[in-house]
Biopython code that builds the backbone (N, CA, C, O; Angstrom):
import numpy as np
from Bio.PDB.StructureBuilder import StructureBuilder

atoms = [
    (1, "UNK", "N", (-21.417, 0.400, -3.494)),
    (1, "UNK", "CA", (-20.155, 0.869, -2.978)),
    (1, "UNK", "C", (-19.839, 2.204, -3.648)),
    (1, "UNK", "O", (-19.860, 2.297, -4.875)),
    (2, "UNK", "N", (-19.545, 3.234, -2.860)),
    (2, "UNK", "CA", (-19.223, 4.535, -3.458)),
    (2, "UNK", "C", (-17.851, 4.504, -4.141)),
    (2, "UNK", "O", (-16.934, 3.811, -3.700)),
    (3, "UNK", "N", (-17.740, 5.255, -5.204)),
    (3, "UNK", "CA", (-16.482, 5.380, -5.932)),
    (3, "UNK", "C", (-15.806, 6.656, -5.466)),
    (3, "UNK", "O", (-16.430, 7.716, -5.417)),
    (4, "UNK", "N", (-14.526, 6.553, -5.122)),
    (4, "UNK", "CA", (-13.777, 7.708, -4.641)),
    (4, "UNK", "C", (-12.920, 8.227, -5.789)),
    (4, "UNK", "O", (-12.021, 7.523, -6.248)),
    (5, "UNK", "N", (-13.179, 9.444, -6.262)),
    (5, "UNK", "CA", (-12.370, 9.976, -7.357)),
    (5, "UNK", "C", (-10.955, 10.312, -6.884)),
    (5, "UNK", "O", (-10.766, 10.859, -5.797)),
    (6, "UNK", "N", (-9.984, 9.983, -7.701)),
    (6, "UNK", "CA", (-8.597, 10.347, -7.418)),
    (6, "UNK", "C", (-7.840, 10.370, -8.731)),
    (6, "UNK", "O", (-8.355, 9.904, -9.747)),
    (7, "UNK", "N", (-6.623, 10.906, -8.731)),
    (7, "UNK", "CA", (-5.861, 10.980, -9.975)),
    (7, "UNK", "C", (-5.739, 9.602, -10.626)),
    (7, "UNK", "O", (-5.769, 8.591, -9.923)),
    (8, "UNK", "N", (-5.602, 9.540, -11.962)),
    (8, "UNK", "CA", (-5.561, 8.259, -12.679)),
    (8, "UNK", "C", (-4.546, 7.274, -12.101)),
    (8, "UNK", "O", (-4.839, 6.083, -11.997)),
    (9, "UNK", "N", (-3.381, 7.741, -11.732)),
    (9, "UNK", "CA", (-2.421, 6.869, -11.064)),
    (9, "UNK", "C", (-1.634, 7.701, -10.086)),
    (9, "UNK", "O", (-0.946, 8.649, -10.463)),
    (10, "UNK", "N", (-1.737, 7.347, -8.858)),
    (10, "UNK", "CA", (-0.964, 8.027, -7.838)),
    (10, "UNK", "C", (-0.469, 6.984, -6.850)),
    (10, "UNK", "O", (-1.270, 6.436, -6.093)),
    (11, "UNK", "N", (0.828, 6.690, -6.834)),
    (11, "UNK", "CA", (1.326, 5.696, -5.884)),
    (11, "UNK", "C", (1.082, 6.102, -4.440)),
    (11, "UNK", "O", (1.065, 5.250, -3.551)),
    (12, "UNK", "N", (0.892, 7.388, -4.196)),
    (12, "UNK", "CA", (0.584, 7.834, -2.850)),
    (12, "UNK", "C", (-0.808, 7.400, -2.416)),
    (12, "UNK", "O", (-1.098, 7.348, -1.221)),
    (13, "UNK", "N", (-1.676, 7.087, -3.381)),
    (13, "UNK", "CA", (-3.049, 6.718, -3.063)),
    (13, "UNK", "C", (-3.355, 5.253, -3.326)),
    (13, "UNK", "O", (-4.462, 4.805, -3.027)),
    (14, "UNK", "N", (-2.433, 4.502, -3.865)),
    (14, "UNK", "CA", (-2.665, 3.092, -4.168)),
    (14, "UNK", "C", (-2.284, 2.232, -2.959)),
    (14, "UNK", "O", (-1.100, 2.107, -2.646)),
    (15, "UNK", "N", (-3.273, 1.634, -2.275)),
    (15, "UNK", "CA", (-2.967, 0.836, -1.086)),
    (15, "UNK", "C", (-1.950, -0.283, -1.334)),
    (15, "UNK", "O", (-1.184, -0.627, -0.435)),
    (16, "UNK", "N", (-1.935, -0.842, -2.519)),
    (16, "UNK", "CA", (-0.945, -1.884, -2.807)),
    (16, "UNK", "C", (0.464, -1.321, -2.721)),
    (16, "UNK", "O", (1.379, -2.007, -2.265)),
    (17, "UNK", "N", (0.649, -0.075, -3.156)),
    (17, "UNK", "CA", (1.983, 0.536, -3.159)),
    (17, "UNK", "C", (2.447, 0.932, -1.766)),
    (17, "UNK", "O", (3.627, 0.779, -1.451)),
    (18, "UNK", "N", (1.546, 1.442, -0.917)),
    (18, "UNK", "CA", (2.004, 1.914, 0.390)),
    (18, "UNK", "C", (1.736, 0.930, 1.520)),
    (18, "UNK", "O", (2.182, 1.158, 2.644)),
    (19, "UNK", "N", (1.017, -0.160, 1.251)),
    (19, "UNK", "CA", (0.712, -1.119, 2.300)),
    (19, "UNK", "C", (1.075, -2.552, 1.923)),
    (19, "UNK", "O", (1.921, -3.177, 2.563)),
    (20, "UNK", "N", (0.440, -3.055, 0.899)),
    (20, "UNK", "CA", (0.556, -4.483, 0.594)),
    (20, "UNK", "C", (1.945, -4.894, 0.121)),
    (20, "UNK", "O", (2.536, -5.814, 0.685)),
    (21, "UNK", "N", (2.478, -4.231, -0.902)),
    (21, "UNK", "CA", (3.781, -4.626, -1.447)),
    (21, "UNK", "C", (4.909, -4.499, -0.415)),
    (21, "UNK", "O", (5.737, -5.405, -0.319)),
    (22, "UNK", "N", (4.972, -3.408, 0.359)),
    (22, "UNK", "CA", (6.024, -3.341, 1.374)),
    (22, "UNK", "C", (5.928, -4.466, 2.414)),
    (22, "UNK", "O", (6.949, -5.013, 2.832)),
    (23, "UNK", "N", (4.700, -4.809, 2.831)),
    (23, "UNK", "CA", (4.534, -5.904, 3.789)),
    (23, "UNK", "C", (5.025, -7.216, 3.197)),
    (23, "UNK", "O", (5.720, -7.981, 3.864)),
    (24, "UNK", "N", (4.667, -7.475, 1.951)),
    (24, "UNK", "CA", (5.080, -8.716, 1.302)),
    (24, "UNK", "C", (6.595, -8.751, 1.120)),
    (24, "UNK", "O", (7.230, -9.784, 1.336)),
    (25, "UNK", "N", (7.166, -7.622, 0.723)),
    (25, "UNK", "CA", (8.620, -7.572, 0.516)),
    (25, "UNK", "C", (9.366, -7.893, 1.805)),
    (25, "UNK", "O", (10.384, -8.585, 1.774)),
    (26, "UNK", "N", (8.874, -7.400, 2.932)),
    (26, "UNK", "CA", (9.527, -7.675, 4.213)),
    (26, "UNK", "C", (9.528, -9.172, 4.529)),
    (26, "UNK", "O", (10.528, -9.715, 4.998)),
    (27, "UNK", "N", (8.404, -9.826, 4.267)),
    (27, "UNK", "CA", (8.279, -11.252, 4.578)),
    (27, "UNK", "C", (9.048, -12.146, 3.603)),
    (27, "UNK", "O", (9.488, -13.234, 3.974)),
    (28, "UNK", "N", (9.210, -11.690, 2.360)),
    (28, "UNK", "CA", (9.859, -12.512, 1.339)),
    (28, "UNK", "C", (11.326, -12.132, 1.121)),
    (28, "UNK", "O", (12.030, -12.759, 0.330)),
    (29, "UNK", "N", (11.765, -11.118, 1.821)),
    (29, "UNK", "CA", (13.111, -10.573, 1.677)),
    (29, "UNK", "C", (14.188, -11.651, 1.915)),
    (29, "UNK", "O", (14.081, -12.472, 2.826)),
    (30, "UNK", "N", (15.217, -11.618, 1.071)),
    (30, "UNK", "CA", (16.397, -12.486, 1.179)),
    (30, "UNK", "C", (16.069, -13.977, 1.081)),
    (30, "UNK", "O", (16.820, -14.809, 1.590)),
    (31, "UNK", "N", (14.973, -14.314, 0.442)),
    (31, "UNK", "CA", (14.611, -15.716, 0.254)),
    (31, "UNK", "C", (14.805, -16.078, -1.206)),
    (31, "UNK", "O", (14.650, -15.229, -2.085)),
    (32, "UNK", "N", (15.139, -17.310, -1.467)),
    (32, "UNK", "CA", (15.310, -17.818, -2.830)),
    (32, "UNK", "C", (14.253, -18.884, -3.084)),
    (32, "UNK", "O", (13.976, -19.726, -2.231)),
    (33, "UNK", "N", (13.675, -18.827, -4.264)),
    (33, "UNK", "CA", (12.658, -19.791, -4.648)),
    (33, "UNK", "C", (13.099, -20.494, -5.928)),
    (33, "UNK", "O", (13.668, -19.871, -6.824)),
    (34, "UNK", "N", (12.835, -21.780, -6.003)),
    (34, "UNK", "CA", (13.258, -22.560, -7.164)),
    (34, "UNK", "C", (12.220, -22.567, -8.276)),
    (34, "UNK", "O", (12.563, -22.722, -9.448)),
    (35, "UNK", "N", (10.955, -22.400, -7.917)),
    (35, "UNK", "CA", (9.898, -22.457, -8.929)),
    (35, "UNK", "C", (8.909, -21.314, -8.733)),
    (35, "UNK", "O", (8.847, -20.703, -7.666)),
    (36, "UNK", "N", (8.146, -21.039, -9.768)),
    (36, "UNK", "CA", (7.083, -20.037, -9.669)),
    (36, "UNK", "C", (6.017, -20.498, -8.672)),
    (36, "UNK", "O", (5.428, -19.681, -7.964)),
    (37, "UNK", "N", (5.774, -21.796, -8.624)),
    (37, "UNK", "CA", (4.786, -22.338, -7.689)),
    (37, "UNK", "C", (5.188, -22.039, -6.238)),
    (37, "UNK", "O", (4.332, -21.721, -5.412)),
    (38, "UNK", "N", (6.474, -22.138, -5.929)),
    (38, "UNK", "CA", (6.943, -21.810, -4.577)),
    (38, "UNK", "C", (6.699, -20.337, -4.256)),
    (38, "UNK", "O", (6.300, -19.994, -3.143)),
    (39, "UNK", "N", (6.938, -19.485, -5.223)),
    (39, "UNK", "CA", (6.699, -18.044, -5.024)),
    (39, "UNK", "C", (5.221, -17.798, -4.778)),
    (39, "UNK", "O", (4.849, -17.064, -3.862)),
    (40, "UNK", "N", (4.389, -18.407, -5.590)),
    (40, "UNK", "CA", (2.939, -18.228, -5.454)),
    (40, "UNK", "C", (2.451, -18.747, -4.102)),
    (40, "UNK", "O", (1.670, -18.078, -3.426)),
    (41, "UNK", "N", (2.899, -19.913, -3.714)),
    (41, "UNK", "CA", (2.479, -20.505, -2.445)),
    (41, "UNK", "C", (2.894, -19.631, -1.264)),
    (41, "UNK", "O", (2.091, -19.374, -0.367)),
    (42, "UNK", "N", (4.128, -19.180, -1.263)),
    (42, "UNK", "CA", (4.614, -18.357, -0.157)),
    (42, "UNK", "C", (3.943, -16.986, -0.145)),
    (42, "UNK", "O", (3.658, -16.451, 0.926)),
    (43, "UNK", "N", (3.688, -16.416, -1.310)),
    (43, "UNK", "CA", (2.984, -15.127, -1.392)),
    (43, "UNK", "C", (1.572, -15.257, -0.832)),
    (43, "UNK", "O", (1.106, -14.380, -0.104)),
    (44, "UNK", "N", (0.900, -16.337, -1.167)),
    (44, "UNK", "CA", (-0.453, -16.556, -0.635)),
    (44, "UNK", "C", (-0.431, -16.744, 0.877)),
    (44, "UNK", "O", (-1.329, -16.281, 1.580)),
    (45, "UNK", "N", (0.597, -17.424, 1.373)),
    (45, "UNK", "CA", (0.727, -17.618, 2.821)),
    (45, "UNK", "C", (0.878, -16.260, 3.520)),
    (45, "UNK", "O", (0.252, -16.010, 4.550)),
    (46, "UNK", "N", (1.713, -15.393, 2.951)),
    (46, "UNK", "CA", (1.909, -14.060, 3.528)),
    (46, "UNK", "C", (0.605, -13.272, 3.502)),
    (46, "UNK", "O", (0.261, -12.615, 4.485)),
    (47, "UNK", "N", (-0.116, -13.330, 2.404)),
    (47, "UNK", "CA", (-1.393, -12.613, 2.300)),
    (47, "UNK", "C", (-2.404, -13.120, 3.325)),
    (47, "UNK", "O", (-3.148, -12.330, 3.906)),
    (48, "UNK", "N", (-2.432, -14.423, 3.546)),
    (48, "UNK", "CA", (-3.385, -14.997, 4.496)),
    (48, "UNK", "C", (-3.043, -14.644, 5.942)),
    (48, "UNK", "O", (-3.897, -14.755, 6.822)),
    (49, "UNK", "N", (-1.813, -14.225, 6.194)),
    (49, "UNK", "CA", (-1.401, -13.833, 7.548)),
    (49, "UNK", "C", (-1.922, -12.441, 7.925)),
    (49, "UNK", "O", (-1.967, -12.094, 9.106)),
    (50, "UNK", "N", (-2.310, -11.655, 6.939)),
    (50, "UNK", "CA", (-2.816, -10.309, 7.231)),
    (50, "UNK", "C", (-4.124, -10.417, 8.005)),
    (50, "UNK", "O", (-4.954, -11.287, 7.742)),
    (51, "UNK", "N", (-4.284, -9.519, 8.957)),
    (51, "UNK", "CA", (-5.467, -9.536, 9.808)),
    (51, "UNK", "C", (-6.345, -8.328, 9.520)),
    (51, "UNK", "O", (-5.928, -7.376, 8.861)),
    (52, "UNK", "N", (-7.556, -8.390, 10.024)),
    (52, "UNK", "CA", (-8.513, -7.310, 9.808)),
    (52, "UNK", "C", (-7.949, -5.973, 10.283)),
    (52, "UNK", "O", (-8.173, -4.952, 9.634)),
    (53, "UNK", "N", (-7.225, -5.958, 11.398)),
    (53, "UNK", "CA", (-6.679, -4.701, 11.928)),
    (53, "UNK", "C", (-5.657, -4.093, 10.960)),
    (53, "UNK", "O", (-5.511, -2.872, 10.900)),
    (54, "UNK", "N", (-4.945, -4.948, 10.197)),
    (54, "UNK", "CA", (-4.011, -4.444, 9.193)),
    (54, "UNK", "C", (-4.759, -3.638, 8.128)),
    (54, "UNK", "O", (-4.331, -2.558, 7.722)),
    (55, "UNK", "N", (-5.873, -4.192, 7.697)),
    (55, "UNK", "CA", (-6.652, -3.514, 6.661)),
    (55, "UNK", "C", (-7.333, -2.269, 7.201)),
    (55, "UNK", "O", (-7.454, -1.275, 6.484)),
    (56, "UNK", "N", (-7.780, -2.302, 8.450)),
    (56, "UNK", "CA", (-8.400, -1.122, 9.051)),
    (56, "UNK", "C", (-7.392, 0.017, 9.136)),
    (56, "UNK", "O", (-7.714, 1.158, 8.807)),
    (57, "UNK", "N", (-6.172, -0.289, 9.576)),
    (57, "UNK", "CA", (-5.132, 0.731, 9.651)),
    (57, "UNK", "C", (-4.805, 1.295, 8.279)),
    (57, "UNK", "O", (-4.547, 2.490, 8.133)),
    (58, "UNK", "N", (-4.818, 0.436, 7.283)),
    (58, "UNK", "CA", (-4.549, 0.870, 5.922)),
    (58, "UNK", "C", (-5.643, 1.808, 5.424)),
    (58, "UNK", "O", (-5.357, 2.813, 4.774)),
    (59, "UNK", "N", (-6.895, 1.477, 5.731)),
    (59, "UNK", "CA", (-7.999, 2.328, 5.306)),
    (59, "UNK", "C", (-7.882, 3.713, 5.949)),
    (59, "UNK", "O", (-8.139, 4.727, 5.301)),
    (60, "UNK", "N", (-7.497, 3.748, 7.219)),
    (60, "UNK", "CA", (-7.330, 5.035, 7.901)),
    (60, "UNK", "C", (-6.179, 5.836, 7.282)),
    (60, "UNK", "O", (-6.296, 7.047, 7.096)),
    (61, "UNK", "N", (-5.070, 5.161, 6.963)),
    (61, "UNK", "CA", (-3.944, 5.851, 6.305)),
    (61, "UNK", "C", (-4.360, 6.344, 4.926)),
    (61, "UNK", "O", (-3.953, 7.423, 4.496)),
    (62, "UNK", "N", (-5.168, 5.553, 4.239)),
    (62, "UNK", "CA", (-5.649, 5.918, 2.907)),
    (62, "UNK", "C", (-6.479, 7.200, 2.982)),
    (62, "UNK", "O", (-6.344, 8.085, 2.137)),
    (63, "UNK", "N", (-7.333, 7.294, 3.996)),
    (63, "UNK", "CA", (-8.142, 8.503, 4.172)),
    (63, "UNK", "C", (-7.253, 9.723, 4.387)),
    (63, "UNK", "O", (-7.526, 10.786, 3.830)),
    (64, "UNK", "N", (-6.199, 9.590, 5.181)),
    (64, "UNK", "CA", (-5.276, 10.711, 5.399)),
    (64, "UNK", "C", (-4.601, 11.112, 4.088)),
    (64, "UNK", "O", (-4.413, 12.298, 3.814)),
    (65, "UNK", "N", (-4.243, 10.121, 3.288)),
    (65, "UNK", "CA", (-3.600, 10.406, 2.005)),
    (65, "UNK", "C", (-4.561, 11.136, 1.068)),
    (65, "UNK", "O", (-4.146, 12.019, 0.316)),
    (66, "UNK", "N", (-5.851, 10.768, 1.111)),
    (66, "UNK", "CA", (-6.834, 11.506, 0.304)),
    (66, "UNK", "C", (-6.813, 12.977, 0.693)),
    (66, "UNK", "O", (-6.809, 13.861, -0.163)),
    (67, "UNK", "N", (-6.799, 13.224, 2.008)),
    (67, "UNK", "CA", (-6.787, 14.608, 2.495)),
    (67, "UNK", "C", (-5.583, 15.377, 1.990)),
    (67, "UNK", "O", (-5.701, 16.537, 1.597)),
    (68, "UNK", "N", (-4.408, 14.726, 2.001)),
    (68, "UNK", "CA", (-3.202, 15.382, 1.489)),
    (68, "UNK", "C", (-3.314, 15.652, -0.012)),
    (68, "UNK", "O", (-2.858, 16.685, -0.503)),
    (69, "UNK", "N", (-3.924, 14.712, -0.731)),
    (69, "UNK", "CA", (-4.099, 14.889, -2.174)),
    (69, "UNK", "C", (-5.026, 16.068, -2.461)),
    (69, "UNK", "O", (-4.763, 16.879, -3.349)),
    (70, "UNK", "N", (-6.103, 16.149, -1.704)),
    (70, "UNK", "CA", (-7.046, 17.259, -1.879)),
    (70, "UNK", "C", (-6.364, 18.576, -1.526)),
    (70, "UNK", "O", (-6.502, 19.571, -2.238)),
    (71, "UNK", "N", (-5.621, 18.568, -0.412)),
    (71, "UNK", "CA", (-4.922, 19.783, 0.026)),
    (71, "UNK", "C", (-3.906, 20.255, -1.016)),
    (71, "UNK", "O", (-3.713, 21.456, -1.203)),
    (72, "UNK", "N", (-3.258, 19.301, -1.692)),
    (72, "UNK", "CA", (-2.262, 19.660, -2.708)),
    (72, "UNK", "C", (-2.902, 19.883, -4.072)),
    (72, "UNK", "O", (-2.207, 20.135, -5.056)),
    (73, "UNK", "N", (-4.227, 19.791, -4.130)),
    (73, "UNK", "CA", (-4.995, 19.971, -5.362)),
    (73, "UNK", "C", (-4.537, 19.008, -6.460)),
    (73, "UNK", "O", (-4.457, 19.365, -7.635)),
    (74, "UNK", "N", (-4.238, 17.776, -6.036)),
    (74, "UNK", "CA", (-3.872, 16.733, -6.991)),
    (74, "UNK", "C", (-2.413, 16.699, -7.366)),
    (74, "UNK", "O", (-1.991, 15.795, -8.088)),
    (75, "UNK", "N", (-1.609, 17.671, -6.894)),
    (75, "UNK", "CA", (-0.180, 17.646, -7.182)),
    (75, "UNK", "C", (0.468, 16.489, -6.438)),
    (75, "UNK", "O", (-0.086, 15.972, -5.468)),
    (76, "UNK", "N", (1.633, 16.092, -6.896)),
    (76, "UNK", "CA", (2.358, 14.980, -6.297)),
    (76, "UNK", "C", (2.804, 15.312, -4.879)),
    (76, "UNK", "O", (3.261, 16.423, -4.609)),
    (77, "UNK", "N", (2.672, 14.366, -3.993)),
    (77, "UNK", "CA", (3.224, 14.490, -2.649)),
    (77, "UNK", "C", (3.843, 13.141, -2.289)),
    (77, "UNK", "O", (3.488, 12.111, -2.862)),
    (78, "UNK", "N", (4.753, 13.161, -1.353)),
    (78, "UNK", "CA", (5.521, 11.952, -1.054)),
    (78, "UNK", "C", (5.496, 11.672, 0.443)),
    (78, "UNK", "O", (5.541, 12.598, 1.253)),
    (79, "UNK", "N", (5.425, 10.393, 0.811)),
    (79, "UNK", "CA", (5.468, 10.007, 2.218)),
    (79, "UNK", "C", (6.893, 10.029, 2.729)),
    (79, "UNK", "O", (7.832, 9.701, 2.003)),
    (80, "UNK", "N", (7.049, 10.419, 3.992)),
    (80, "UNK", "CA", (8.380, 10.465, 4.590)),
    (80, "UNK", "C", (8.223, 10.211, 6.088)),
    (80, "UNK", "O", (7.819, 11.104, 6.833)),
    (81, "UNK", "N", (8.542, 9.000, 6.525)),
    (81, "UNK", "CA", (8.479, 8.684, 7.945)),
    (81, "UNK", "C", (7.112, 8.880, 8.572)),
    (81, "UNK", "O", (7.004, 9.322, 9.715)),
    (82, "UNK", "N", (6.068, 8.552, 7.825)),
    (82, "UNK", "CA", (4.724, 8.693, 8.364)),
    (82, "UNK", "C", (4.130, 10.072, 8.139)),
    (82, "UNK", "O", (2.931, 10.263, 8.341)),
    (83, "UNK", "N", (4.939, 11.033, 7.727)),
    (83, "UNK", "CA", (4.434, 12.376, 7.429)),
    (83, "UNK", "C", (4.453, 12.552, 5.919)),
    (83, "UNK", "O", (5.384, 12.119, 5.239)),
    (84, "UNK", "N", (3.426, 13.184, 5.414)),
    (84, "UNK", "CA", (3.352, 13.411, 3.968)),
    (84, "UNK", "C", (3.686, 14.856, 3.675)),
    (84, "UNK", "O", (3.138, 15.779, 4.277)),
    (85, "UNK", "N", (4.589, 15.029, 2.745)),
    (85, "UNK", "CA", (5.012, 16.363, 2.358)),
    (85, "UNK", "C", (4.547, 16.650, 0.942)),
    (85, "UNK", "O", (4.684, 15.806, 0.056)),
    (86, "UNK", "N", (4.011, 17.808, 0.732)),
    (86, "UNK", "CA", (3.603, 18.219, -0.602)),
    (86, "UNK", "C", (4.814, 18.724, -1.342)),
    (86, "UNK", "O", (5.556, 19.574, -0.849)),
    (87, "UNK", "N", (5.007, 18.194, -2.530)),
    (87, "UNK", "CA", (6.194, 18.541, -3.317)),
    (87, "UNK", "C", (5.886, 19.732, -4.202)),
    (87, "UNK", "O", (6.752, 20.187, -4.948)),
]
sb = StructureBuilder()
sb.init_structure("model")
sb.init_model(0)
sb.init_chain("A")
sb.init_seg("    ")
for serial, (resi, resn, name, xyz) in enumerate(atoms, 1):
    if name == "N":
        sb.init_residue(resn, " ", resi, " ")
    sb.init_atom(name, np.array(xyz, "f"), 0.0, 1.0, " ", f" {name:<3s}", serial, name[0])
structure = sb.get_structure()
């Protein structure tokens, strides 16, 4: 598997930050859990609902974000309504 170089930490390039966590937050929003086990069970259920097309779309968005990172020469950029702006 090829390794893709990128800045040590960039939330713009971390798929968990721009894809996974927002999806999970939407599904778990406004819910109350009594135990950690309930949280774990429901989180796993949400993860299992993701489909291959979700991951394919994420990979394509990730590639676009790489391009923006390269274009900005590693400087910070931020997503805004599907468009990425270099700060």
